[in-house]
CHARMM-style PDB file with segment names, atoms N, HN, CA, C and O in Angstrom:
ATOM      1  N   MET     1       0.868  -1.186   0.005  1.00  0.00      PROA
ATOM      2  CA  MET     1       0.013  -0.006  -0.003  1.00  0.00      PROA
ATOM      3  C   MET     1       0.884   1.187  -0.020  1.00  0.00      PROA
ATOM      4  O   MET     1       2.001   1.176   0.497  1.00  0.00      PROA
ATOM      5  N   SER     2       0.363   2.247  -0.632  1.00  0.00      PROA
ATOM      6  HN  SER     2      -0.545   2.256  -1.052  1.00  0.00      PROA
ATOM      7  CA  SER     2       1.162   3.528  -0.683  1.00  0.00      PROA
ATOM      8  C   SER     2       0.927   4.228   0.690  1.00  0.00      PROA
ATOM      9  O   SER     2       0.031   3.948   1.486  1.00  0.00      PROA
ATOM     10  N   ASN     3       1.890   5.190   0.832  1.00  0.00      PROA
ATOM     11  HN  ASN     3       2.618   5.417   0.186  1.00  0.00      PROA
ATOM     12  CA  ASN     3       1.889   6.115   2.110  1.00  0.00      PROA
ATOM     13  C   ASN     3       0.565   6.827   2.130  1.00  0.00      PROA
ATOM     14  O   ASN     3      -0.088   6.878   3.172  1.00  0.00      PROA
ATOM     15  N   ILE     4       0.133   7.401   0.967  1.00  0.00      PROA
ATOM     16  HN  ILE     4       0.663   7.359   0.121  1.00  0.00      PROA
ATOM     17  CA  ILE     4      -1.106   8.210   0.856  1.00  0.00      PROA
ATOM     18  C   ILE     4      -2.225   7.385   1.303  1.00  0.00      PROA
ATOM     19  O   ILE     4      -3.023   7.819   2.134  1.00  0.00      PROA
ATOM     20  N   HSD     5      -2.333   6.145   0.762  1.00  0.00      PROA
ATOM     21  HN  HSD     5      -1.685   5.793   0.087  1.00  0.00      PROA
ATOM     22  CA  HSD     5      -3.371   5.235   1.164  1.00  0.00      PROA
ATOM     23  C   HSD     5      -3.379   4.855   2.570  1.00  0.00      PROA
ATOM     24  O   HSD     5      -4.434   4.778   3.200  1.00  0.00      PROA
ATOM     25  N   ASN     6      -2.268   4.620   3.071  1.00  0.00      PROA
ATOM     26  HN  ASN     6      -1.411   4.682   2.559  1.00  0.00      PROA
ATOM     27  CA  ASN     6      -2.090   4.396   4.562  1.00  0.00      PROA
ATOM     28  C   ASN     6      -2.609   5.521   5.392  1.00  0.00      PROA
ATOM     29  O   ASN     6      -3.391   5.310   6.319  1.00  0.00      PROA
ATOM     30  N   GLU     7      -2.184   6.722   5.074  1.00  0.00      PROA
ATOM     31  HN  GLU     7      -1.549   6.893   4.322  1.00  0.00      PROA
ATOM     32  CA  GLU     7      -2.518   7.875   5.834  1.00  0.00      PROA
ATOM     33  C   GLU     7      -4.058   8.081   5.805  1.00  0.00      PROA
ATOM     34  O   GLU     7      -4.666   8.390   6.830  1.00  0.00      PROA
ATOM     35  N   LYS     8      -4.669   7.906   4.617  1.00  0.00      PROA
ATOM     36  HN  LYS     8      -4.175   7.656   3.785  1.00  0.00      PROA
ATOM     37  CA  LYS     8      -6.074   8.179   4.455  1.00  0.00      PROA
ATOM     38  C   LYS     8      -6.779   7.084   5.361  1.00  0.00      PROA
ATOM     39  O   LYS     8      -7.703   7.402   6.109  1.00  0.00      PROA
ATOM     40  N   GLU     9      -6.316   5.807   5.268  1.00  0.00      PROA
ATOM     41  HN  GLU     9      -5.565   5.549   4.660  1.00  0.00      PROA
ATOM     42  CA  GLU     9      -6.934   4.718   6.026  1.00  0.00      PROA
ATOM     43  C   GLU     9      -6.786   5.039   7.615  1.00  0.00      PROA
ATOM     44  O   GLU     9      -7.738   4.917   8.386  1.00  0.00      PROA
ATOM     45  N   LEU    10      -5.665   5.406   7.969  1.00  0.00      PROA
ATOM     46  HN  LEU    10      -4.891   5.505   7.343  1.00  0.00      PROA
ATOM     47  CA  LEU    10      -5.448   5.785   9.349  1.00  0.00      PROA
ATOM     48  C   LEU    10      -6.358   6.936   9.883  1.00  0.00      PROA
ATOM     49  O   LEU    10      -6.822   6.956  11.023  1.00  0.00      PROA
ATOM     50  N   GLU    11      -6.559   7.887   8.935  1.00  0.00      PROA
ATOM     51  HN  GLU    11      -6.181   7.871   8.009  1.00  0.00      PROA
ATOM     52  CA  GLU    11      -7.488   8.958   9.339  1.00  0.00      PROA
ATOM     53  C   GLU    11      -8.916   8.459   9.456  1.00  0.00      PROA
ATOM     54  O   GLU    11      -9.653   8.914  10.331  1.00  0.00      PROA
ATOM     55  N   GLU    12      -9.325   7.535   8.595  1.00  0.00      PROA
ATOM     56  HN  GLU    12      -8.727   7.166   7.884  1.00  0.00      PROA
ATOM     57  CA  GLU    12     -10.619   7.018   8.684  1.00  0.00      PROA
ATOM     58  C   GLU    12     -10.798   6.206   9.939  1.00  0.00      PROA
ATOM     59  O   GLU    12     -11.843   6.253  10.587  1.00  0.00      PROA
ATOM     60  N   ILE    13      -9.780   5.471  10.269  1.00  0.00      PROA
ATOM     61  HN  ILE    13      -8.930   5.433   9.743  1.00  0.00      PROA
ATOM     62  CA  ILE    13      -9.790   4.626  11.438  1.00  0.00      PROA
ATOM     63  C   ILE    13      -9.848   5.523  12.743  1.00  0.00      PROA
ATOM     64  O   ILE    13     -10.579   5.229  13.689  1.00  0.00      PROA
ATOM     65  N   GLN    14      -9.047   6.608  12.729  1.00  0.00      PROA
ATOM     66  HN  GLN    14      -8.453   6.846  11.961  1.00  0.00      PROA
ATOM     67  CA  GLN    14      -9.068   7.490  13.818  1.00  0.00      PROA
ATOM     68  C   GLN    14     -10.509   8.126  14.083  1.00  0.00      PROA
ATOM     69  O   GLN    14     -11.010   8.170  15.206  1.00  0.00      PROA
ATOM     70  N   ALA    15     -11.090   8.591  12.981  1.00  0.00      PROA
ATOM     71  HN  ALA    15     -10.682   8.556  12.068  1.00  0.00      PROA
ATOM     72  CA  ALA    15     -12.440   9.120  13.028  1.00  0.00      PROA
ATOM     73  C   ALA    15     -13.405   8.113  13.615  1.00  0.00      PROA
ATOM     74  O   ALA    15     -14.229   8.474  14.455  1.00  0.00      PROA
ATOM     75  N   TYR    16     -13.327   6.874  13.202  1.00  0.00      PROA
ATOM     76  HN  TYR    16     -12.657   6.581  12.520  1.00  0.00      PROA
ATOM     77  CA  TYR    16     -14.193   5.804  13.530  1.00  0.00      PROA
ATOM     78  C   TYR    16     -13.978   5.595  15.090  1.00  0.00      PROA
ATOM     79  O   TYR    16     -14.941   5.623  15.856  1.00  0.00      PROA
ATOM     80  N   VAL    17     -12.748   5.397  15.511  1.00  0.00      PROA
ATOM     81  HN  VAL    17     -11.965   5.375  14.889  1.00  0.00      PROA
ATOM     82  CA  VAL    17     -12.447   5.205  16.927  1.00  0.00      PROA
ATOM     83  C   VAL    17     -13.011   6.322  17.796  1.00  0.00      PROA
ATOM     84  O   VAL    17     -13.679   6.080  18.801  1.00  0.00      PROA
ATOM     85  N   LEU    18     -12.727   7.540  17.383  1.00  0.00      PROA
ATOM     86  HN  LEU    18     -12.185   7.737  16.567  1.00  0.00      PROA
ATOM     87  CA  LEU    18     -13.167   8.710  18.128  1.00  0.00      PROA
ATOM     88  C   LEU    18     -14.675   8.660  18.312  1.00  0.00      PROA
ATOM     89  O   LEU    18     -15.172   8.890  19.414  1.00  0.00      PROA
ATOM     90  N   GLU    19     -15.383   8.372  17.280  1.00  0.00      PROA
ATOM     91  HN  GLU    19     -14.979   8.184  16.385  1.00  0.00      PROA
ATOM     92  CA  GLU    19     -16.836   8.276  17.231  1.00  0.00      PROA
ATOM     93  C   GLU    19     -17.344   7.136  18.240  1.00  0.00      PROA
ATOM     94  O   GLU    19     -18.289   7.304  19.011  1.00  0.00      PROA
ATOM     95  N   GLN    20     -16.633   6.015  18.140  1.00  0.00      PROA
ATOM     96  HN  GLN    20     -15.866   5.879  17.514  1.00  0.00      PROA
ATOM     97  CA  GLN    20     -16.969   4.888  19.030  1.00  0.00      PROA
ATOM     98  C   GLN    20     -16.780   5.244  20.436  1.00  0.00      PROA
ATOM     99  O   GLN    20     -17.590   4.891  21.293  1.00  0.00      PROA
ATOM    100  N   ASP    21     -15.713   5.945  20.706  1.00  0.00      PROA
ATOM    101  HN  ASP    21     -15.055   6.232  20.009  1.00  0.00      PROA
ATOM    102  CA  ASP    21     -15.407   6.393  22.050  1.00  0.00      PROA
ATOM    103  C   ASP    21     -16.467   7.504  22.598  1.00  0.00      PROA
ATOM    104  O   ASP    21     -16.906   7.514  23.748  1.00  0.00      PROA
ATOM    105  N   ARG    22     -16.753   8.305  21.718  1.00  0.00      PROA
ATOM    106  HN  ARG    22     -16.396   8.296  20.783  1.00  0.00      PROA
ATOM    107  CA  ARG    22     -17.793   9.378  22.094  1.00  0.00      PROA
ATOM    108  C   ARG    22     -19.185   8.710  22.419  1.00  0.00      PROA
ATOM    109  O   ARG    22     -19.954   9.231  23.226  1.00  0.00      PROA
ATOM    110  N   LYS    23     -19.463   7.590  21.791  1.00  0.00      PROA
ATOM    111  HN  LYS    23     -18.838   7.167  21.135  1.00  0.00      PROA
ATOM    112  CA  LYS    23     -20.641   6.912  22.002  1.00  0.00      PROA
ATOM    113  C   LYS    23     -20.650   5.948  23.270  1.00  0.00      PROA
ATOM    114  O   LYS    23     -21.648   5.378  23.710  1.00  0.00      PROA
ATOM    115  N   GLY    24     -19.347   5.871  23.778  1.00  0.00      PROA
ATOM    116  HN  GLY    24     -18.537   6.335  23.420  1.00  0.00      PROA
ATOM    117  CA  GLY    24     -19.124   4.974  24.976  1.00  0.00      PROA
ATOM    118  C   GLY    24     -19.056   3.512  24.638  1.00  0.00      PROA
ATOM    119  O   GLY    24     -19.279   2.664  25.503  1.00  0.00      PROA
ATOM    120  N   LEU    25     -18.759   3.206  23.430  1.00  0.00      PROA
ATOM    121  HN  LEU    25     -18.578   3.894  22.728  1.00  0.00      PROA
ATOM    122  CA  LEU    25     -18.656   1.814  22.936  1.00  0.00      PROA
ATOM    123  C   LEU    25     -17.317   1.152  23.188  1.00  0.00      PROA
ATOM    124  O   LEU    25     -17.186  -0.050  22.955  1.00  0.00      PROA
ATOM    125  N   LEU    26     -16.364   1.850  23.632  1.00  0.00      PROA
ATOM    126  HN  LEU    26     -16.470   2.826  23.822  1.00  0.00      PROA
ATOM    127  CA  LEU    26     -15.024   1.237  23.765  1.00  0.00      PROA
ATOM    128  C   LEU    26     -14.634   1.052  25.219  1.00  0.00      PROA
ATOM    129  O   LEU    26     -13.470   0.748  25.480  1.00  0.00      PROA
ATOM    130  N   GLU    27     -15.505   1.212  26.158  1.00  0.00      PROA
ATOM    131  HN  GLU    27     -16.451   1.459  25.946  1.00  0.00      PROA
ATOM    132  CA  GLU    27     -15.229   1.243  27.544  1.00  0.00      PROA
ATOM    133  C   GLU    27     -14.477  -0.135  27.986  1.00  0.00      PROA
ATOM    134  O   GLU    27     -13.508  -0.104  28.746  1.00  0.00      PROA
ATOM    135  N   ASN    28     -14.973  -1.283  27.479  1.00  0.00      PROA
ATOM    136  HN  ASN    28     -15.759  -1.309  26.862  1.00  0.00      PROA
ATOM    137  CA  ASN    28     -14.479  -2.539  27.787  1.00  0.00      PROA
ATOM    138  C   ASN    28     -12.953  -2.660  27.302  1.00  0.00      PROA
ATOM    139  O   ASN    28     -12.065  -3.123  28.017  1.00  0.00      PROA
ATOM    140  N   ASP    29     -12.768  -2.197  26.026  1.00  0.00      PROA
ATOM    141  HN  ASP    29     -13.490  -1.821  25.445  1.00  0.00      PROA
ATOM    142  CA  ASP    29     -11.389  -2.296  25.428  1.00  0.00      PROA
ATOM    143  C   ASP    29     -10.488  -1.253  26.096  1.00  0.00      PROA
ATOM    144  O   ASP    29      -9.296  -1.514  26.257  1.00  0.00      PROA
ATOM    145  N   ILE    30     -11.012  -0.069  26.497  1.00  0.00      PROA
ATOM    146  HN  ILE    30     -11.980   0.143  26.366  1.00  0.00      PROA
ATOM    147  CA  ILE    30     -10.171   0.874  27.161  1.00  0.00      PROA
ATOM    148  C   ILE    30      -9.768   0.402  28.514  1.00  0.00      PROA
ATOM    149  O   ILE    30      -8.624   0.581  28.931  1.00  0.00      PROA
ATOM    150  N   ARG    31     -10.749  -0.236  29.248  1.00  0.00      PROA
ATOM    151  HN  ARG    31     -11.678  -0.382  28.909  1.00  0.00      PROA
ATOM    152  CA  ARG    31     -10.413  -0.847  30.578  1.00  0.00      PROA
ATOM    153  C   ARG    31      -9.363  -1.992  30.415  1.00  0.00      PROA
ATOM    154  O   ARG    31      -8.427  -2.080  31.210  1.00  0.00      PROA
ATOM    155  N   ASP    32      -9.514  -2.827  29.431  1.00  0.00      PROA
ATOM    156  HN  ASP    32     -10.274  -2.756  28.785  1.00  0.00      PROA
ATOM    157  CA  ASP    32      -8.564  -3.894  29.247  1.00  0.00      PROA
ATOM    158  C   ASP    32      -7.162  -3.437  28.954  1.00  0.00      PROA
ATOM    159  O   ASP    32      -6.187  -3.923  29.528  1.00  0.00      PROA
ATOM    160  N   ILE    33      -7.086  -2.512  28.068  1.00  0.00      PROA
ATOM    161  HN  ILE    33      -7.878  -2.117  27.602  1.00  0.00      PROA
ATOM    162  CA  ILE    33      -5.781  -1.840  27.623  1.00  0.00      PROA
ATOM    163  C   ILE    33      -5.135  -1.220  28.810  1.00  0.00      PROA
ATOM    164  O   ILE    33      -3.960  -1.448  29.096  1.00  0.00      PROA
ATOM    165  N   SER    34      -5.919  -0.426  29.506  1.00  0.00      PROA
ATOM    166  HN  SER    34      -6.874  -0.241  29.273  1.00  0.00      PROA
ATOM    167  CA  SER    34      -5.424   0.361  30.736  1.00  0.00      PROA
ATOM    168  C   SER    34      -4.719  -0.721  31.758  1.00  0.00      PROA
ATOM    169  O   SER    34      -3.625  -0.517  32.285  1.00  0.00      PROA
ATOM    170  N   ILE    35      -5.392  -1.721  31.925  1.00  0.00      PROA
ATOM    171  HN  ILE    35      -6.280  -1.886  31.497  1.00  0.00      PROA
ATOM    172  CA  ILE    35      -4.895  -2.756  32.844  1.00  0.00      PROA
ATOM    173  C   ILE    35      -3.715  -3.451  32.296  1.00  0.00      PROA
ATOM    174  O   ILE    35      -2.745  -3.719  33.005  1.00  0.00      PROA
ATOM    175  N   MET    36      -3.785  -3.751  31.027  1.00  0.00      PROA
ATOM    176  HN  MET    36      -4.573  -3.534  30.451  1.00  0.00      PROA
ATOM    177  CA  MET    36      -2.713  -4.529  30.382  1.00  0.00      PROA
ATOM    178  C   MET    36      -1.416  -3.796  30.351  1.00  0.00      PROA
ATOM    179  O   MET    36      -0.329  -4.341  30.541  1.00  0.00      PROA
ATOM    180  N   TYR    37      -1.602  -2.448  30.086  1.00  0.00      PROA
ATOM    181  HN  TYR    37      -2.485  -2.005  29.932  1.00  0.00      PROA
ATOM    182  CA  TYR    37      -0.369  -1.605  29.925  1.00  0.00      PROA
ATOM    183  C   TYR    37      -0.091  -0.656  31.085  1.00  0.00      PROA
ATOM    184  O   TYR    37       0.769   0.219  30.992  1.00  0.00      PROA
ATOM    185  N   ASN    38      -0.836  -0.842  32.187  1.00  0.00      PROA
ATOM    186  HN  ASN    38      -1.536  -1.553  32.263  1.00  0.00      PROA
ATOM    187  CA  ASN    38      -0.676  -0.031  33.427  1.00  0.00      PROA
ATOM    188  C   ASN    38      -0.836   1.386  33.057  1.00  0.00      PROA
ATOM    189  O   ASN    38       0.017   2.202  33.406  1.00  0.00      PROA
ATOM    190  N   LEU    39      -1.987   1.774  32.297  1.00  0.00      PROA
ATOM    191  HN  LEU    39      -2.680   1.111  32.013  1.00  0.00      PROA
ATOM    192  CA  LEU    39      -2.278   3.060  31.925  1.00  0.00      PROA
ATOM    193  C   LEU    39      -3.557   3.465  32.636  1.00  0.00      PROA
ATOM    194  O   LEU    39      -4.374   2.626  33.014  1.00  0.00      PROA
ATOM    195  N   HSD    40      -3.723   4.874  32.822  1.00  0.00      PROA
ATOM    196  HN  HSD    40      -3.059   5.556  32.514  1.00  0.00      PROA
ATOM    197  CA  HSD    40      -4.886   5.356  33.451  1.00  0.00      PROA
ATOM    198  C   HSD    40      -5.967   5.580  32.376  1.00  0.00      PROA
ATOM    199  O   HSD    40      -5.670   6.222  31.369  1.00  0.00      PROA
ATOM    200  N   ALA    41      -7.122   5.115  32.529  1.00  0.00      PROA
ATOM    201  HN  ALA    41      -7.363   4.593  33.346  1.00  0.00      PROA
ATOM    202  CA  ALA    41      -8.204   5.070  31.502  1.00  0.00      PROA
ATOM    203  C   ALA    41      -8.561   6.579  31.096  1.00  0.00      PROA
ATOM    204  O   ALA    41      -8.949   6.834  29.956  1.00  0.00      PROA
ATOM    205  N   ASP    42      -8.435   7.427  31.936  1.00  0.00      PROA
ATOM    206  HN  ASP    42      -8.120   7.221  32.862  1.00  0.00      PROA
ATOM    207  CA  ASP    42      -8.707   8.920  31.566  1.00  0.00      PROA
ATOM    208  C   ASP    42      -7.517   9.689  31.213  1.00  0.00      PROA
ATOM    209  O   ASP    42      -7.521  10.354  30.178  1.00  0.00      PROA
ATOM    210  N   ASP    43      -6.458   9.656  32.011  1.00  0.00      PROA
ATOM    211  HN  ASP    43      -6.455   9.115  32.852  1.00  0.00      PROA
ATOM    212  CA  ASP    43      -5.285  10.441  31.857  1.00  0.00      PROA
ATOM    213  C   ASP    43      -4.495  10.010  30.590  1.00  0.00      PROA
ATOM    214  O   ASP    43      -3.871  10.836  29.924  1.00  0.00      PROA
ATOM    215  N   ASP    44      -4.544   8.684  30.279  1.00  0.00      PROA
ATOM    216  HN  ASP    44      -5.051   8.014  30.820  1.00  0.00      PROA
ATOM    217  CA  ASP    44      -3.836   8.203  29.215  1.00  0.00      PROA
ATOM    218  C   ASP    44      -4.791   7.687  28.008  1.00  0.00      PROA
ATOM    219  O   ASP    44      -4.480   6.807  27.205  1.00  0.00      PROA
ATOM    220  N   ARG    45      -5.936   8.360  28.036  1.00  0.00      PROA
ATOM    221  HN  ARG    45      -6.188   9.075  28.688  1.00  0.00      PROA
ATOM    222  CA  ARG    45      -6.963   7.996  26.896  1.00  0.00      PROA
ATOM    223  C   ARG    45      -6.373   8.150  25.486  1.00  0.00      PROA
ATOM    224  O   ARG    45      -6.612   7.282  24.647  1.00  0.00      PROA
ATOM    225  N   ASP    46      -5.676   9.129  25.214  1.00  0.00      PROA
ATOM    226  HN  ASP    46      -5.482   9.834  25.896  1.00  0.00      PROA
ATOM    227  CA  ASP    46      -5.164   9.398  23.854  1.00  0.00      PROA
ATOM    228  C   ASP    46      -4.366   8.225  23.475  1.00  0.00      PROA
ATOM    229  O   ASP    46      -4.561   7.647  22.405  1.00  0.00      PROA
ATOM    230  N   ALA    47      -3.441   7.843  24.350  1.00  0.00      PROA
ATOM    231  HN  ALA    47      -3.283   8.313  25.219  1.00  0.00      PROA
ATOM    232  CA  ALA    47      -2.569   6.700  24.057  1.00  0.00      PROA
ATOM    233  C   ALA    47      -3.381   5.343  23.861  1.00  0.00      PROA
ATOM    234  O   ALA    47      -3.119   4.544  22.963  1.00  0.00      PROA
ATOM    235  N   ILE    48      -4.243   5.197  24.658  1.00  0.00      PROA
ATOM    236  HN  ILE    48      -4.455   5.846  25.388  1.00  0.00      PROA
ATOM    237  CA  ILE    48      -5.075   3.959  24.575  1.00  0.00      PROA
ATOM    238  C   ILE    48      -5.908   3.992  23.276  1.00  0.00      PROA
ATOM    239  O   ILE    48      -5.977   2.963  22.604  1.00  0.00      PROA
ATOM    240  N   LEU    49      -6.498   5.035  22.912  1.00  0.00      PROA
ATOM    241  HN  LEU    49      -6.441   5.871  23.458  1.00  0.00      PROA
ATOM    242  CA  LEU    49      -7.169   5.152  21.609  1.00  0.00      PROA
ATOM    243  C   LEU    49      -6.221   4.920  20.428  1.00  0.00      PROA
ATOM    244  O   LEU    49      -6.538   4.224  19.463  1.00  0.00      PROA
ATOM    245  N   GLU    50      -5.007   5.558  20.560  1.00  0.00      PROA
ATOM    246  HN  GLU    50      -4.750   6.124  21.343  1.00  0.00      PROA
ATOM    247  CA  GLU    50      -4.097   5.295  19.530  1.00  0.00      PROA
ATOM    248  C   GLU    50      -3.736   3.821  19.426  1.00  0.00      PROA
ATOM    249  O   GLU    50      -3.571   3.335  18.307  1.00  0.00      PROA
ATOM    250  N   HSD    51      -3.614   3.138  20.438  1.00  0.00      PROA
ATOM    251  HN  HSD    51      -3.748   3.534  21.346  1.00  0.00      PROA
ATOM    252  CA  HSD    51      -3.318   1.617  20.520  1.00  0.00      PROA
ATOM    253  C   HSD    51      -4.496   0.918  19.779  1.00  0.00      PROA
ATOM    254  O   HSD    51      -4.284  -0.003  18.990  1.00  0.00      PROA
ATOM    255  N   ILE    52      -5.693   1.364  20.046  1.00  0.00      PROA
ATOM    256  HN  ILE    52      -5.865   2.112  20.687  1.00  0.00      PROA
ATOM    257  CA  ILE    52      -6.951   0.735  19.394  1.00  0.00      PROA
ATOM    258  C   ILE    52      -6.889   0.948  17.888  1.00  0.00      PROA
ATOM    259  O   ILE    52      -7.120   0.043  17.086  1.00  0.00      PROA
ATOM    260  N   GLU    53      -6.552   2.237  17.534  1.00  0.00      PROA
ATOM    261  HN  GLU    53      -6.364   2.972  18.186  1.00  0.00      PROA
ATOM    262  CA  GLU    53      -6.481   2.560  16.107  1.00  0.00      PROA
ATOM    263  C   GLU    53      -5.357   1.707  15.321  1.00  0.00      PROA
ATOM    264  O   GLU    53      -5.561   1.187  14.224  1.00  0.00      PROA
ATOM    265  N   GLU    54      -4.200   1.640  16.001  1.00  0.00      PROA
ATOM    266  HN  GLU    54      -4.034   2.063  16.892  1.00  0.00      PROA
ATOM    267  CA  GLU    54      -3.162   0.834  15.406  1.00  0.00      PROA
ATOM    268  C   GLU    54      -3.467  -0.637  15.317  1.00  0.00      PROA
ATOM    269  O   GLU    54      -3.000  -1.290  14.384  1.00  0.00      PROA
ATOM    270  N   SER    55      -4.214  -1.188  16.222  1.00  0.00      PROA
ATOM    271  HN  SER    55      -4.593  -0.658  16.980  1.00  0.00      PROA
ATOM    272  CA  SER    55      -4.682  -2.591  16.193  1.00  0.00      PROA
ATOM    273  C   SER    55      -5.626  -2.777  14.964  1.00  0.00      PROA
ATOM    274  O   SER    55      -5.486  -3.698  14.158  1.00  0.00      PROA
ATOM    275  N   ILE    56      -6.513  -1.909  14.896  1.00  0.00      PROA
ATOM    276  HN  ILE    56      -6.627  -1.162  15.550  1.00  0.00      PROA
ATOM    277  CA  ILE    56      -7.474  -1.987  13.725  1.00  0.00      PROA
ATOM    278  C   ILE    56      -6.720  -1.906  12.390  1.00  0.00      PROA
ATOM    279  O   ILE    56      -6.943  -2.729  11.502  1.00  0.00      PROA
ATOM    280  N   PHE    57      -5.821  -0.908  12.248  1.00  0.00      PROA
ATOM    281  HN  PHE    57      -5.640  -0.240  12.969  1.00  0.00      PROA
ATOM    282  CA  PHE    57      -5.042  -0.811  11.066  1.00  0.00      PROA
ATOM    283  C   PHE    57      -4.180  -1.994  10.825  1.00  0.00      PROA
ATOM    284  O   PHE    57      -4.073  -2.388   9.664  1.00  0.00      PROA
ATOM    285  N   TYR    58      -3.585  -2.578  11.731  1.00  0.00      PROA
ATOM    286  HN  TYR    58      -3.672  -2.258  12.675  1.00  0.00      PROA
ATOM    287  CA  TYR    58      -2.782  -3.822  11.570  1.00  0.00      PROA
ATOM    288  C   TYR    58      -3.714  -5.036  11.115  1.00  0.00      PROA
ATOM    289  O   TYR    58      -3.391  -5.834  10.236  1.00  0.00      PROA
ATOM    290  N   GLU    59      -4.849  -5.067  11.791  1.00  0.00      PROA
ATOM    291  HN  GLU    59      -5.111  -4.419  12.505  1.00  0.00      PROA
ATOM    292  CA  GLU    59      -5.721  -6.217  11.395  1.00  0.00      PROA
ATOM    293  C   GLU    59      -6.255  -5.997   9.937  1.00  0.00      PROA
ATOM    294  O   GLU    59      -6.409  -6.992   9.228  1.00  0.00      PROA
ATOM    295  N   ARG    60      -6.503  -4.932   9.522  1.00  0.00      PROA
ATOM    296  HN  ARG    60      -6.377  -4.124  10.098  1.00  0.00      PROA
ATOM    297  CA  ARG    60      -6.930  -4.665   8.183  1.00  0.00      PROA
ATOM    298  C   ARG    60      -5.825  -4.884   7.113  1.00  0.00      PROA
ATOM    299  O   ARG    60      -6.059  -5.303   5.979  1.00  0.00      PROA
ATOM    300  N   SER    61      -4.575  -4.551   7.597  1.00  0.00      PROA
ATOM    301  HN  SER    61      -4.385  -4.211   8.518  1.00  0.00      PROA
ATOM    302  CA  SER    61      -3.400  -4.677   6.666  1.00  0.00      PROA
ATOM    303  C   SER    61      -2.944  -6.043   6.609  1.00  0.00      PROA
ATOM    304  O   SER    61      -2.619  -6.525   5.523  1.00  0.00      PROA
ATOM    305  N   VAL    62      -2.891  -6.696   7.647  1.00  0.00      PROA
ATOM    306  HN  VAL    62      -3.155  -6.305   8.529  1.00  0.00      PROA
ATOM    307  CA  VAL    62      -2.295  -8.101   7.807  1.00  0.00      PROA
ATOM    308  C   VAL    62      -3.414  -9.162   7.568  1.00  0.00      PROA
ATOM    309  O   VAL    62      -3.195 -10.230   6.994  1.00  0.00      PROA
ATOM    310  N   GLY    63      -4.603  -8.792   8.042  1.00  0.00      PROA
ATOM    311  HN  GLY    63      -4.782  -7.925   8.507  1.00  0.00      PROA
ATOM    312  CA  GLY    63      -5.697  -9.731   7.956  1.00  0.00      PROA
ATOM    313  C   GLY    63      -5.958 -10.305   6.611  1.00  0.00      PROA
ATOM    314  O   GLY    63      -6.350 -11.464   6.473  1.00  0.00      PROA
ATOM    315  N   GLY    64      -5.754  -9.544   5.677  1.00  0.00      PROA
ATOM    316  HN  GLY    64      -5.435  -8.603   5.789  1.00  0.00      PROA
ATOM    317  CA  GLY    64      -5.862 -10.015   4.219  1.00  0.00      PROA
ATOM    318  C   GLY    64      -4.924 -10.923   3.726  1.00  0.00      PROA
ATOM    319  O   GLY    64      -5.138 -11.616   2.731  1.00  0.00      PROA
ATOM    320  N   LEU    65      -3.768 -10.952   4.459  1.00  0.00      PROA
ATOM    321  HN  LEU    65      -3.595 -10.389   5.267  1.00  0.00      PROA
ATOM    322  CA  LEU    65      -2.570 -11.764   4.044  1.00  0.00      PROA
ATOM    323  C   LEU    65      -2.554 -13.169   4.508  1.00  0.00      PROA
ATOM    324  O   LEU    65      -1.795 -14.019   4.042  1.00  0.00      PROA
ATOM    325  N   ILE    66      -3.465 -13.390   5.494  1.00  0.00      PROA
ATOM    326  HN  ILE    66      -4.081 -12.699   5.873  1.00  0.00      PROA
ATOM    327  CA  ILE    66      -3.466 -14.694   6.132  1.00  0.00      PROA
ATOM    328  C   ILE    66      -4.499 -15.651   5.553  1.00  0.00      PROA
ATOM    329  OT1 ILE    66      -4.605 -16.791   6.004  1.00  0.00      PROA
TER     330      ILE     66
END
């Protein structure tokens, strides 16, 4: 994939994750990641959401290869 395509896909994923967070649909994932990485669910929320975004991107990128 090209860098432009990757950047566009990352932006789309980021918008999706932010919308899901706004709706309160990520609370279980946020709790699990905060425990797993010893992060604070509120103070480290940006880092947690970034982790979720990267996980989705990775799954989309590699998922088609398996």
